[in-house]
C-alpha positions, 0 to 999 in steps of 0.5 A, a space after each residue: 854132449 854139447 858137441 853132439 855126435 862126433 861122427 858129424 866131424 868125420 873127415 870127408 873121403 878125400 879130405 877137408 882141404 879138397 872138400 872145402 876147395 871143391 865146395 867153394 868152386 876153386 881149382 887146385 890152381 886157384 888155391 895154390 895162387 892164394 897160397 903162393 904155391 904151385 897146383 902140384 903143391 896143393 895136390 900133394 897137400 891133399 894127398 898128404 891129408 888123406 895119408 895122415 901126414 899133413 903138417 899142421 903149419 900147412 893146414 894153417 896156411 891153407 885155411 885162410 886161403 879158403 876163407 876158413 879158420 883151421 881148428 884141431 881138436 880132441 873129442 871124447 869117446 862116447 861112454 860105454 853102453 851100460 
């Protein structure tokens, strides 16, 4: 109940990495430079996030490059309606 509705944590259509990168006004090349990888590697990261196959260690590297903290969590299902 303290978290509020879990729907507010729904993954953006194009994934969190791309959504945050774009909100910050960063290009894929900008993020790549901060991560010390190529623009293509960032685009691959974004694609793999959409596919659900991104490695957690990669997300942990991307987060500080966007001045973020990486969080991974489980949330409870809402109780069944009575």
